[in-house]
N, C-alpha and C positions, 0 to 999 in steps of 0.2 A: 459361161462355165466357170466354176470356182476351182482353186488349187490348194491342196494341202501339202505342206512340206513335212516329211517324216525324218527325224534324226535320232539314231541310236547313240548313246553316250556311255563312256566309262572313263573317269578321270581325265576329262578333256578341257580343263580350265584354261590351258594355254592357247587353244585354237577355237573354242566354241563361239566366243563372242563375234569374231570375224565371220564365222560361218553363218550365224544367225542374222547378222547385219546384212549379209548378201542376199537374204531371201525375205526381207521385210515386205516385198511386193506381194507375197502370198496371202491368201485369205485366211489361212490357218497354219499354225506351226505346232507339230506334235514332237515332243521329246520323250523318248523312252530310255531311262537311265538304268544301267546295270550296277547298282550299288556303289556309286562313286564315293570316294573318301576325301575328295578335294572340294573346290568351290564350283564344280560343274552345275549342280542343281541351282545354286544361288545365281549364277550367271543366266541360266535358262529362264528363271523367273522374271528377269528383266524384259523378256521378249514374248513370253507366253504363259498362260495358266494351265495349258494342256500338257502336264508333265506326269508321266507314269513310271512306276518302278517295275523292274523285271529282274529275276534271279541272274547273277553273274555266272554264265556258263563257259566263260573263257574266250568266246568268239561270238560274232554278231548274228550269224544266220538263224539260230533258233528264235531270236527276238524279232526278226524282220516281220514275219507274218502277224505277230502280236501288235507291233507298231502300226502296220498297215491297217489292221482292223479298227484302230482308234480314229482313223481319218474319216472325215465327214464329207469331203468335197468330191466332185466328179472326177477330178484328175489328181494324181499323186506324184510328187517329186521326192525321190529318195536322195538324201545327202548324208555323207559321213561328217563327223564332228571336226575333221581336219581338212574339210573341203570348202570351197567358196564358189558361188555362182557369179561370173562376171556380168557386167551390164548387157553386153551383146547377147549372151545366152538368155538372160532374163527377157530381152525383147523377142527372141525366137520363141520362147515358151509362151509368152503372152499371145504371140501370133498364132501359135498352134491352138490355143484355147479359143481364140476368136474364130478361127476356121471351123472348129468343131461346133460352135454355136450356129454356124451357117450350114452345117452338115457337110463341110468340105475338108475335114481333117484327113491328112495323108494316111495316118495309121492310128492304131490303138495303143501301141507301145513304141517307145523311142530309145535307141541306143545313143548315148551322148559321148563325144570325145573327152578325154581327160588328160590334163598336163600334170605329170608327176614331177614335183620338185624334190629332188633327192640329193643329199649332201651339198645343198646350196646351189643347185643348178637344175634347170629344166632338162630332163633326159629325153632327147629326141630320137635316139636309136635304142639298141640293146633290148628291143621288144617292149619298150615302155610307151611308145607312141604309135598310133593315136589312142590306144588303150580304151576302146569303146566299152562303155558299161551301160546296162539297162537301168535307167533312172526315172524316166517320165512315162506314165501310163495311165490309162483310164482305170478307175477302181473296178476290181473284179477280173482284170485281165492278166494278172501276174501273181504267182505263188512261189515262195522260196522253199527249198528243201532245208532240213536241219543240218545237212552235211556241210562241213567247212569248205569254203570256196566253191560251193555248188552253183550250177547255172540255173537261174530261175526259169520256171515253166510259164510260157506265155500262151495267150489265146488271142485270136483276131489278127489284124495286120500289124507287121513289125517294120519299122523304118530306122535306118542308121543316118544320123546327122553327119554332114560333111566334116572331114578332118581339118578343121580351120581353128587355129589357136585362139582366135578372138571369142569363139563360142564354146570353148572347152572348159569344163570344170577344172578349177585350180586345186590340185591335191598336194597339200603340204605333207608329203610322205616322209620317209626316213631322213632325219636331219643329222644323225650321227651313226657311225658304224655300229656302236654298241646297241643302238635301238634295233637295227636290223638283226643283229645276232640274238638279242633277247627274244624278239618276236619269232625268229626262225626256230629257236629252241622250243618255244611254246607250241607253235603251230605244227612243227614237224612231229612232235609227240602225238598230237591229236590225229594227224593224218596217218601216222604209222599204226595207231590203234585201229583206225577205221579199215585200213588196208589189211592188217593182220586178221581182223575178224571177218572180212568179206572175201578174201582171195586165198587160193591155194597156190602159193608162189614157190618157185625153185630158188631157194635162198642160197646163193653162193657168191663168191668174190666177183664173178663175171657180172652178176646182176647189179651189185653195188657200183662197180667201176663204170658200167654202161650208163647208169643214171647220171653219174658225174660227167662223163665224157660227152654224152649226147647234148646235155644242157649247156656245157661250156662252149662247144662248137657252134651250137645254135645261137646262143646269145652273143658271143664274141665275133663270129664271122657272118653266119646267115642273116642275123638281125643287126649286123654292122655295129656291134658294141665297140669294135676297134676304132671306129670313127668318133666315139664319145670320149676318147682319151683315157685318163686315169679313172674317170667316173665309169666309163664303159667296161674297162678291164676289171675294176673292183666289183661292180655289180654282176658281171658275168661269173666271176669266181665265187662270189657269195651265193648266187642262185644255184650254181653247180654244186656247191657244198651243201646247200639246203636240200637239193634233190637226193644227194648221197646220204645225208643224215637221216632222211625219211627211210631210205632203204636199210641203213644200218640199224635204225631203231626197230624196224620190222624183224631184222635178224636177231636183235636183242629180245624182242617179244617171243620169238620162236625158240629161245634158249641157246643161242649161239651155235647153230649146227656147224660141224666141222666140214672143211673142204677136202675132197679126195683128189687123187692124182689126175683123174680124168678132168675134173673141174679146174684144176690148176692149168692144164693144157688149154682148156677152153678160155681161161682168163688171158693166157698168152696170145691166143688168136684174137681176142677182143682188143688187147693192147696194140697188136699189130695192125688191126683195122683202124684203130684210132690214129696210129702213126700215119697211115695212108691218107685218111681224111684230113688230118692236120696239114699234110703236105699239099693236098688239093687246095685248101683254103689259103695257105700261105701264097701259093702260086696265083690264086685268084686275086688276092690283094695286090700283088705285083702287076698283074695284067691290068688292073684298074688304075694303077698309079705309074705306069710306064708308057712310053711311046716307041715307035720304030722297031728296031731289031730286038731290043730288050723285051718289048711287049710280046713279040712273036716267040722268043725263047721261053718266056714264062707261060705262054699259051700251050706250048708243047709240054712243058713240065706239068701244067695243070691237067692236061689230057692223060698223061702217064702216071699221075699221082706220085711225082717225085720232087 
């Protein structure tokens, strides 16, 4: 069985060469470029002649299916221009293709773990690991929606590779805070437009605050961002702000509707609920990090949300 690697690009000159070098074992490399203005295409030409242009629509999903349609092999590996395939993962992929030749492949589609390198560190908590992504599949078994951050549609058997760092895609994600903020601003505008067009939402301050609060508590505590130190705190806050910014931009799209007295009272109830949940998670952290009598006291406080 043969393998095609498909990479969508847009001004990726800083990371593309390492990405392409990591997949030299593939039978075919397809690069679909969205009107880069740097040396992206020049770098791609050092590794493949299969380079195609696609309109720059601001995000990758609309170009995914176009890129996949250009692949000629039995199997396809999707890779972003800021990602690399480690040697151990390459061995796993080759093993899957050999198994398929013998009619023994476990699945038609594979979710692969991904190590996100953010602000100079591999983020192991905060909801960023194991970050399984659908990347390896037989041609004809996966289709992407044009919607941003959409979940691809699969057919056939689906398998998730084990969350082992040695076989995880290495993702050179945000290297600086301003990168995160720039992308957040762009993507939140796209998401807000989609939500505004598709949903009849009750747009009030409670809706905006809930988006921020639920994301912050989830990232910082439930997904243990607190254990990632300053990285976890920063990413939890940034992600919470991202969710709130989508909500606020929907509010903007709807013409900034006013909040009435009843909605103000609902907001206060929402903030009070946040206060209780925050108390629970603070107590939960102390339970995990104490022993003896102190642990018992914090268990009581966790149960009482105080």
